C-alpha positions as a Markdown table, in Angstrom:
| # | Residue | x | y | z |
|---|---|---|---|---|
| 1 | Met | -29.4 | 3.8 | 5.0 |
| 2 | Ser | -29.2 | 7.1 | 6.8 |
| 3 | Phe | -26.5 | 7.6 | 9.4 |
| 4 | Leu | -27.9 | 10.9 | 10.8 |
| 5 | Gly | -28.9 | 10.9 | 14.5 |
| 6 | Lys | -32.2 | 12.3 | 15.8 |
| 7 | Ala | -30.7 | 15.2 | 17.6 |
| 8 | Gly | -28.9 | 17.9 | 15.7 |
| 9 | Gly | -28.1 | 15.8 | 12.8 |
| 10 | Ala | -25.2 | 14.0 | 14.6 |
| 11 | Pro | -24.0 | 10.8 | 13.0 |
| 12 | Asp | -25.4 | 7.5 | 14.3 |
| 13 | Trp | -22.1 | 5.8 | 14.9 |
| 14 | Lys | -23.8 | 2.5 | 15.9 |
| 15 | Ser | -25.5 | 2.3 | 12.5 |
| 16 | Ile | -22.3 | 3.2 | 10.8 |
| 17 | Leu | -20.3 | 0.6 | 12.6 |
| 18 | Ala | -23.0 | -2.1 | 12.0 |
| 19 | Ser | -23.4 | -1.3 | 8.3 |
| 20 | Gln | -22.3 | -3.7 | 5.7 |
| 21 | Glu | -20.5 | -0.9 | 3.9 |
| 22 | Phe | -18.3 | -0.3 | 7.0 |
| 23 | Gly | -17.6 | -4.0 | 7.2 |
| 24 | Leu | -16.5 | -4.0 | 3.5 |
| 25 | Ile | -14.2 | -1.1 | 4.1 |
| 26 | Leu | -12.5 | -3.0 | 6.9 |
| 27 | Ala | -12.3 | -6.1 | 4.7 |
| 28 | Asn | -10.6 | -4.1 | 2.0 |
| 29 | Leu | -8.1 | -2.6 | 4.4 |
| 30 | Thr | -7.4 | -6.0 | 5.9 |
| 31 | Ala | -6.9 | -7.7 | 2.5 |
| 32 | Trp | -4.6 | -4.9 | 1.4 |
| 33 | Leu | -2.5 | -5.0 | 4.5 |
| 34 | Ala | -2.3 | -8.8 | 4.5 |
| 35 | Ile | -1.0 | -8.9 | 0.9 |
| 36 | Leu | 1.4 | -6.1 | 1.7 |
| 37 | Leu | 2.9 | -8.0 | 4.6 |
| 38 | Leu | 3.0 | -11.4 | 2.7 |
| 39 | Asp | 4.8 | -9.9 | -0.3 |
| 40 | Pro | 8.5 | -10.0 | 0.4 |
| 41 | Gln | 9.1 | -6.9 | -1.8 |
| 42 | His | 6.1 | -5.0 | -0.4 |
| 43 | Asn | 5.3 | -3.9 | -4.0 |
| 44 | Phe | 1.6 | -3.6 | -3.3 |
| 45 | Ala | 2.1 | -0.2 | -1.8 |
| 46 | Ser | 3.9 | 1.2 | -4.9 |
| 47 | Leu | 2.4 | 3.8 | -7.3 |
| 48 | Asp | 2.5 | 1.3 | -10.2 |
| 49 | Ser | 0.5 | -1.2 | -8.1 |
| 50 | Ala | -2.1 | 1.4 | -7.3 |
| 51 | Arg | -2.5 | 2.3 | -11.0 |
| 52 | Leu | -2.9 | -1.3 | -11.9 |
| 53 | Leu | -5.6 | -1.8 | -9.2 |
| 54 | Leu | -7.4 | 1.3 | -10.5 |
| 55 | Arg | -7.4 | 0.1 | -14.1 |
| 56 | Glu | -8.5 | -3.4 | -13.2 |
| 57 | Gly | -11.1 | -2.3 | -10.7 |
| 58 | Val | -12.6 | 0.3 | -13.1 |
| 59 | Leu | -13.2 | -2.3 | -15.8 |
| 60 | Leu | -14.6 | -4.9 | -13.4 |
| 61 | Gly | -16.8 | -2.2 | -11.7 |
| 62 | Ile | -18.5 | -1.2 | -14.9 |
| 63 | Tyr | -20.0 | -4.6 | -15.7 |
| 64 | Ala | -20.4 | -5.6 | -12.0 |
| 65 | Ile | -22.8 | -2.7 | -11.6 |
| 66 | Gly | -24.9 | -4.1 | -14.4 |
| 67 | Ala | -24.9 | -7.6 | -12.8 |
| 68 | Ala | -25.9 | -6.0 | -9.5 |
| 69 | Ile | -28.9 | -4.3 | -11.0 |
| 70 | Val | -30.1 | -7.6 | -12.5 |
| 71 | Ile | -29.6 | -9.4 | -9.2 |
| 72 | Val | -31.5 | -6.7 | -7.2 |
| 73 | Ala | -34.3 | -7.2 | -9.7 |
| 74 | Gly | -34.5 | -10.9 | -8.9 |
| 75 | Gly | -32.6 | -12.1 | -12.0 |
| 76 | Ile | -29.2 | -13.4 | -13.0 |
| 77 | Asp | -27.0 | -12.7 | -16.0 |
| 78 | Leu | -24.4 | -15.4 | -16.9 |
| 79 | Ser | -23.7 | -13.9 | -20.3 |
| 80 | Val | -21.5 | -11.0 | -19.2 |
| 81 | Gly | -18.2 | -12.4 | -20.5 |
| 82 | Ser | -19.6 | -13.3 | -23.8 |
| 83 | Val | -21.3 | -9.9 | -24.2 |
| 84 | Ile | -18.0 | -8.3 | -23.5 |
| 85 | Ala | -16.2 | -10.4 | -26.1 |
| 86 | Phe | -19.0 | -10.0 | -28.7 |
| 87 | Ser | -19.0 | -6.2 | -28.2 |
| 88 | Gly | -15.3 | -6.0 | -28.6 |
| 89 | Val | -15.4 | -7.9 | -31.9 |
| 90 | Ile | -18.4 | -5.9 | -33.1 |
| 91 | Cys | -16.6 | -2.6 | -32.3 |
| 92 | Ala | -13.4 | -3.6 | -33.9 |
| 93 | Met | -15.2 | -4.8 | -37.1 |
| 94 | Leu | -17.1 | -1.5 | -37.3 |
| 95 | Leu | -13.9 | 0.4 | -36.9 |
| 96 | Gln | -12.4 | -1.6 | -39.8 |
| 97 | Arg | -15.4 | -1.2 | -42.0 |
| 98 | Leu | -15.9 | 2.5 | -41.3 |
| 99 | Gly | -12.2 | 3.4 | -41.0 |
| 100 | Gly | -11.1 | 1.5 | -44.1 |
| 101 | Glu | -7.5 | 2.2 | -45.2 |
| 102 | Ser | -6.9 | 4.7 | -42.4 |
| 103 | Leu | -7.1 | 2.0 | -39.8 |
| 104 | Ala | -5.0 | -0.4 | -41.8 |
| 105 | Ala | -2.3 | 2.3 | -42.3 |
| 106 | His | -2.4 | 3.3 | -38.6 |
| 107 | Gln | -3.5 | 6.8 | -39.6 |
| 108 | Ala | -5.7 | 9.0 | -37.3 |
| 109 | Leu | -9.3 | 8.0 | -37.6 |
| 110 | Pro | -12.0 | 10.7 | -37.8 |
| 111 | Leu | -13.9 | 11.1 | -34.6 |
| 112 | Trp | -17.2 | 10.3 | -36.3 |
| 113 | Val | -15.9 | 6.8 | -37.2 |
| 114 | Ile | -15.0 | 6.1 | -33.5 |
| 115 | Ala | -18.2 | 7.6 | -32.3 |
| 116 | Ala | -20.3 | 5.6 | -34.8 |
| 117 | Ala | -18.6 | 2.4 | -33.9 |
| 118 | Ile | -19.1 | 2.9 | -30.2 |
| 119 | Leu | -22.8 | 3.9 | -30.6 |
| 120 | Leu | -23.6 | 1.0 | -32.8 |
| 121 | Thr | -21.9 | -1.4 | -30.4 |
| 122 | Leu | -23.8 | 0.0 | -27.5 |
| 123 | Ala | -27.0 | -0.4 | -29.5 |
| 124 | Ala | -26.1 | -4.1 | -30.0 |
| 125 | Gly | -25.7 | -4.4 | -26.3 |
| 126 | Leu | -29.1 | -2.9 | -25.7 |
| 127 | Leu | -30.6 | -5.4 | -28.2 |
| 128 | Ile | -29.0 | -8.3 | -26.3 |
| 129 | Gly | -30.6 | -7.1 | -23.1 |
| 130 | Leu | -34.0 | -6.8 | -24.7 |
| 131 | Phe | -33.6 | -10.2 | -26.2 |
| 132 | His | -33.0 | -11.6 | -22.8 |
| 133 | Thr | -36.1 | -10.0 | -21.5 |
| 134 | Leu | -38.1 | -11.3 | -24.5 |
| 135 | Leu | -37.1 | -14.9 | -23.7 |
| 136 | Ile | -37.6 | -14.5 | -19.9 |
| 137 | Gln | -40.9 | -12.6 | -20.0 |
| 138 | Lys | -42.7 | -13.8 | -23.1 |
| 139 | Leu | -41.4 | -17.4 | -23.3 |
| 140 | Asp | -41.2 | -17.8 | -19.5 |
| 141 | Leu | -37.7 | -19.1 | -19.6 |
| 142 | Pro | -35.6 | -19.0 | -16.4 |
| 143 | Pro | -33.0 | -16.3 | -16.4 |
| 144 | Phe | -30.3 | -18.8 | -15.6 |
| 145 | Ile | -31.2 | -20.8 | -18.8 |
| 146 | Thr | -31.7 | -17.8 | -21.0 |
| 147 | Thr | -28.4 | -16.1 | -20.2 |
| 148 | Leu | -26.5 | -19.5 | -20.1 |
| 149 | Gly | -27.7 | -19.9 | -23.7 |
| 150 | Thr | -26.4 | -16.5 | -24.8 |
| 151 | Leu | -23.2 | -17.1 | -22.9 |
| 152 | Ala | -22.4 | -19.9 | -25.3 |
| 153 | Gly | -24.2 | -18.5 | -28.4 |
| 154 | Leu | -22.8 | -15.0 | -28.4 |
| 155 | Arg | -19.2 | -16.1 | -28.1 |
| 156 | Ser | -19.8 | -18.6 | -31.0 |
| 157 | Leu | -21.4 | -15.8 | -33.0 |
| 158 | Ala | -18.4 | -13.6 | -32.4 |
| 159 | Lys | -16.2 | -16.4 | -33.7 |
| 160 | Val | -18.3 | -16.8 | -36.8 |
| 161 | Leu | -18.3 | -13.0 | -37.5 |
| 162 | Ser | -14.6 | -12.7 | -37.0 |
| 163 | Asn | -13.7 | -16.0 | -38.8 |
| 164 | Asp | -12.2 | -17.1 | -35.4 |
| 165 | Glu | -9.5 | -14.4 | -35.8 |
| 166 | Lys | -8.6 | -11.4 | -33.8 |
| 167 | Ile | -9.9 | -8.2 | -35.4 |
| 168 | Ala | -7.3 | -5.4 | -35.3 |
| 169 | Ala | -8.3 | -2.1 | -33.8 |
| 170 | Asn | -4.9 | -0.7 | -33.1 |
| 171 | Asn | -5.6 | 3.0 | -33.5 |
| 172 | Asp | -4.2 | 5.6 | -31.1 |
| 173 | Ala | -7.4 | 7.6 | -30.9 |
| 174 | Phe | -9.5 | 4.6 | -30.2 |
| 175 | Arg | -7.0 | 3.1 | -27.7 |
| 176 | Ala | -7.0 | 6.4 | -25.8 |
| 177 | Leu | -10.3 | 5.3 | -24.3 |
| 178 | Tyr | -8.1 | 3.0 | -22.1 |
| 179 | Thr | -4.5 | 4.2 | -22.4 |
| 180 | Ile | -5.3 | 7.6 | -20.9 |
| 181 | Trp | -6.0 | 6.4 | -17.4 |
| 182 | Trp | -8.5 | 9.0 | -16.3 |
| 183 | Val | -10.8 | 8.2 | -19.3 |
| 184 | Pro | -12.1 | 4.8 | -18.1 |
| 185 | Ala | -12.0 | 6.1 | -14.5 |
| 186 | Leu | -14.3 | 9.0 | -15.6 |
| 187 | Ile | -16.6 | 6.6 | -17.5 |
| 188 | Phe | -16.8 | 4.4 | -14.4 |
| 189 | Leu | -17.5 | 7.3 | -12.1 |
| 190 | Leu | -20.3 | 8.6 | -14.3 |
| 191 | Ile | -21.8 | 5.1 | -14.5 |
| 192 | Ala | -21.5 | 4.6 | -10.7 |
| 193 | Ile | -23.2 | 7.9 | -9.9 |
| 194 | Gly | -25.9 | 7.3 | -12.5 |
| 195 | Ala | -26.6 | 3.8 | -11.2 |
| 196 | Ala | -26.7 | 4.9 | -7.6 |
| 197 | Val | -29.1 | 7.7 | -8.4 |
| 198 | Leu | -31.3 | 5.4 | -10.5 |
| 199 | Met | -31.5 | 2.7 | -7.8 |
| 200 | Arg | -32.0 | 5.0 | -4.7 |
| 201 | Arg | -33.5 | 8.2 | -6.0 |
| 202 | Thr | -36.0 | 7.2 | -8.7 |
| 203 | Ala | -39.3 | 5.4 | -8.9 |
| 204 | Ala | -37.8 | 3.0 | -11.4 |
| 205 | Gly | -35.1 | 2.0 | -8.9 |
| 206 | Arg | -37.6 | 1.5 | -6.1 |
| 207 | His | -39.7 | -0.6 | -8.4 |
| 208 | Leu | -36.7 | -2.8 | -9.3 |
| 209 | Tyr | -36.2 | -3.5 | -5.6 |
| 210 | Ala | -39.9 | -4.3 | -5.3 |
| 211 | Leu | -39.6 | -6.7 | -8.3 |
| 212 | Gly | -36.7 | -8.5 | -6.8 |
| 213 | Gly | -38.3 | -8.7 | -3.3 |
| 214 | Asn | -41.5 | -10.2 | -4.5 |
| 215 | Glu | -42.5 | -10.4 | -8.1 |
| 216 | Glu | -46.1 | -11.4 | -7.5 |
| 217 | Ala | -46.6 | -8.6 | -5.1 |
| 218 | Ala | -45.1 | -6.2 | -7.5 |
| 219 | Arg | -47.5 | -7.4 | -10.2 |
| 220 | Leu | -50.5 | -7.1 | -8.0 |
| 221 | Ser | -49.4 | -3.6 | -7.1 |
| 222 | Gly | -49.7 | -2.7 | -10.8 |
| 223 | Leu | -46.1 | -2.5 | -11.7 |
| 224 | Ser | -45.1 | -3.4 | -15.3 |
| 225 | Ile | -43.0 | -6.5 | -14.8 |
| 226 | Gly | -41.9 | -6.7 | -18.4 |
| 227 | Arg | -40.7 | -3.1 | -18.5 |
| 228 | Leu | -38.8 | -3.4 | -15.3 |
| 229 | Lys | -37.1 | -6.6 | -16.4 |
| 230 | Ala | -36.3 | -4.9 | -19.7 |
| 231 | Lys | -34.6 | -2.0 | -17.9 |
| 232 | Ala | -32.6 | -4.3 | -15.7 |
| 233 | Tyr | -31.3 | -6.7 | -18.5 |
| 234 | Ala | -30.8 | -3.9 | -21.0 |
| 235 | Leu | -28.7 | -1.9 | -18.5 |
| 236 | Ala | -26.7 | -5.0 | -17.7 |
| 237 | Ala | -26.0 | -5.8 | -21.3 |
| 238 | Leu | -25.3 | -2.1 | -22.1 |
| 239 | Leu | -22.7 | -1.9 | -19.4 |
| 240 | Ser | -21.1 | -5.1 | -20.5 |
| 241 | Ala | -20.9 | -3.6 | -24.0 |
| 242 | Val | -19.2 | -0.5 | -22.5 |
| 243 | Ala | -16.7 | -2.9 | -20.9 |
| 244 | Gly | -16.2 | -4.7 | -24.2 |
| 245 | Ile | -15.4 | -1.5 | -26.0 |
| 246 | Leu | -12.8 | -0.6 | -23.3 |
| 247 | Tyr | -11.3 | -4.1 | -23.4 |
| 248 | Ala | -11.0 | -3.8 | -27.2 |
| 249 | Ala | -9.3 | -0.4 | -26.7 |
| 250 | Arg | -7.0 | -1.9 | -24.1 |
| 251 | Gln | -5.9 | -4.8 | -26.3 |
| 252 | Gly | -6.0 | -3.0 | -29.6 |
| 253 | Gln | -8.2 | -5.7 | -31.1 |
| 254 | Gly | -11.5 | -7.5 | -30.8 |
| 255 | Asp | -11.1 | -11.1 | -29.6 |
| 256 | Ala | -13.9 | -13.6 | -29.4 |
| 257 | Glu | -11.8 | -15.6 | -26.9 |
| 258 | Ser | -11.5 | -12.8 | -24.4 |
| 259 | Ala | -13.3 | -12.2 | -21.2 |
| 260 | Val | -13.8 | -15.9 | -20.4 |
| 261 | Gly | -15.3 | -16.4 | -17.0 |
| 262 | Tyr | -15.9 | -12.6 | -16.4 |
| 263 | Glu | -19.5 | -13.3 | -15.4 |
| 264 | Leu | -18.1 | -15.0 | -12.2 |
| 265 | Gly | -16.2 | -11.9 | -11.3 |
| 266 | Ala | -19.3 | -9.7 | -11.9 |
| 267 | Ile | -21.6 | -11.8 | -9.8 |
| 268 | Ala | -19.0 | -12.3 | -7.1 |
| 269 | Ala | -18.4 | -8.6 | -6.8 |
| 270 | Ala | -22.1 | -7.9 | -6.5 |
| 271 | Val | -22.6 | -10.7 | -3.9 |
| 272 | Val | -19.6 | -9.6 | -1.9 |
| 273 | Gly | -21.0 | -6.1 | -1.9 |
| 274 | Gly | -24.2 | -7.3 | -0.3 |
| 275 | Cys | -26.5 | -8.2 | -3.2 |
| 276 | Asn | -28.8 | -11.1 | -2.3 |
| 277 | Leu | -29.1 | -13.7 | -5.0 |
| 278 | Arg | -32.8 | -14.0 | -4.1 |
| 279 | Gly | -33.3 | -10.4 | -5.2 |
| 280 | Gly | -34.5 | -7.2 | -3.5 |
| 281 | Glu | -31.3 | -6.4 | -1.7 |
| 282 | Gly | -28.1 | -4.7 | -2.6 |
| 283 | Thr | -26.6 | -1.3 | -3.2 |
| 284 | Ile | -24.3 | 0.3 | -5.8 |
| 285 | Thr | -22.0 | 1.5 | -3.1 |
| 286 | Gly | -21.7 | -2.0 | -1.7 |
| 287 | Thr | -21.0 | -3.4 | -5.2 |
| 288 | Ile | -18.2 | -0.9 | -5.7 |
| 289 | Leu | -16.7 | -2.0 | -2.4 |
| 290 | Gly | -17.1 | -5.6 | -3.5 |
| 291 | Val | -15.3 | -4.8 | -6.7 |
| 292 | Thr | -12.5 | -3.2 | -4.7 |
| 293 | Phe | -12.1 | -6.2 | -2.5 |
| 294 | Leu | -12.0 | -8.6 | -5.4 |
| 295 | Thr | -9.5 | -6.4 | -7.3 |
| 296 | Ile | -7.2 | -6.3 | -4.3 |
| 297 | Val | -7.4 | -10.0 | -3.6 |
| 298 | Val | -7.1 | -11.3 | -7.2 |
| 299 | Asn | -4.3 | -8.9 | -8.2 |
| 300 | Gly | -2.6 | -9.5 | -4.8 |
| 301 | Ile | -2.2 | -13.2 | -5.7 |
| 302 | Ala | 0.6 | -12.4 | -8.1 |
| 303 | Asn | 2.5 | -10.5 | -5.3 |
| 304 | Val | 2.2 | -13.4 | -2.9 |
| 305 | Ile | 2.5 | -16.4 | -5.3 |
| 306 | Lys | 5.4 | -15.6 | -7.6 |
| 307 | Val | 5.1 | -18.6 | -9.9 |
| 308 | Asp | 1.9 | -19.5 | -11.9 |
| 309 | Ser | -0.2 | -17.2 | -9.9 |
| 310 | Thr | -3.0 | -17.0 | -12.5 |
| 311 | Gln | -3.8 | -20.7 | -11.8 |
| 312 | Trp | -5.0 | -19.7 | -8.3 |
| 313 | Glu | -7.3 | -16.9 | -9.4 |
| 314 | Gly | -10.4 | -19.1 | -10.1 |
| 315 | Leu | -10.0 | -20.9 | -6.8 |
| 316 | Val | -9.8 | -17.7 | -4.8 |
| 317 | Met | -12.7 | -16.2 | -6.7 |
| 318 | Gly | -14.8 | -19.3 | -6.1 |
| 319 | Ile | -14.0 | -19.3 | -2.4 |
| 320 | Val | -14.8 | -15.6 | -2.0 |
| 321 | Leu | -18.1 | -16.1 | -3.8 |
| 322 | Ile | -19.1 | -19.1 | -1.6 |
| 323 | Leu | -18.1 | -17.2 | 1.6 |
| 324 | Ala | -20.0 | -14.1 | 0.5 |
| 325 | Val | -23.2 | -16.0 | -0.1 |
| 326 | Ala | -22.8 | -17.8 | 3.2 |
| 327 | Val | -22.3 | -14.6 | 5.1 |
| 328 | Asn | -25.3 | -12.9 | 3.4 |
| 329 | Arg | -27.5 | -15.9 | 4.3 |
| 330 | Leu | -26.4 | -15.8 | 7.9 |
| 331 | Arg | -27.0 | -12.0 | 8.0 |
| 332 | Gly | -30.5 | -12.6 | 6.6 |
| 333 | Asp | -31.3 | -15.3 | 9.2 |
| 334 | Thr | -30.3 | -13.1 | 12.1 |
């Protein structure tokens, strides 16, 4: 959406105030202020709290962008959490295999070992996305069923490969991918800019919107439906693999039991950000604002509810998702 007026390039304030992005900015500010006021210690305004929000938001944002691209293209990906866990296990296993005694002795790993483990893990993520496309396009399976199957299958495969044990990856050079705060922030920034450019400034992005808006019309227009779906699902799985690597760096291990339910957070962030589950609508900017809103709300629960706050996260996430879908439906009907 362009906010420039007709005369002299002046901003069109009516368009700005009516935009979904502006509404999301207000929602973020309102949620932050509400949590700040409800917290007796007012810790939500501290520097430590801001750093925590940044770290959590960056990780959610990476795989939420992938989920948003799939939703815009008219699909859905329920395998996000399992891809994250699987990728973390694969990356840790590769580090152990390539690093050998250096990793076991907590010695510095050569950069080529870390780079090779990361690249091979990303390649595995791409293959998962292409596998989704194969099942959806060639076997005509619904995306819901396809990714629901890999949600269960990939986590089980990760358990088999790891013998249902946590795979150590406690190496300072590898963990620097997360422990140095600006590294994941920079990765997220590059991904966000690249995704925004892809979706708004390239023919491929416009074709993904067309695919999500009306697949049959896109087919009749001569678009390659299979290639477009491959791009969407491959990107989503690739970004989930990136998140899996960062989570492994954060924890210092690959854990097949990690990232349970993360697909709900990814879908919720995309929908809160304005993505229509019917496809064809949504922006990367809106998704990032949706990520910010969820990060504030979910992390703010611990500041407001001091005892067993994690038990409330799923309930809050579900309510936010339902409300976001309802609001989007109402906006579409008006």
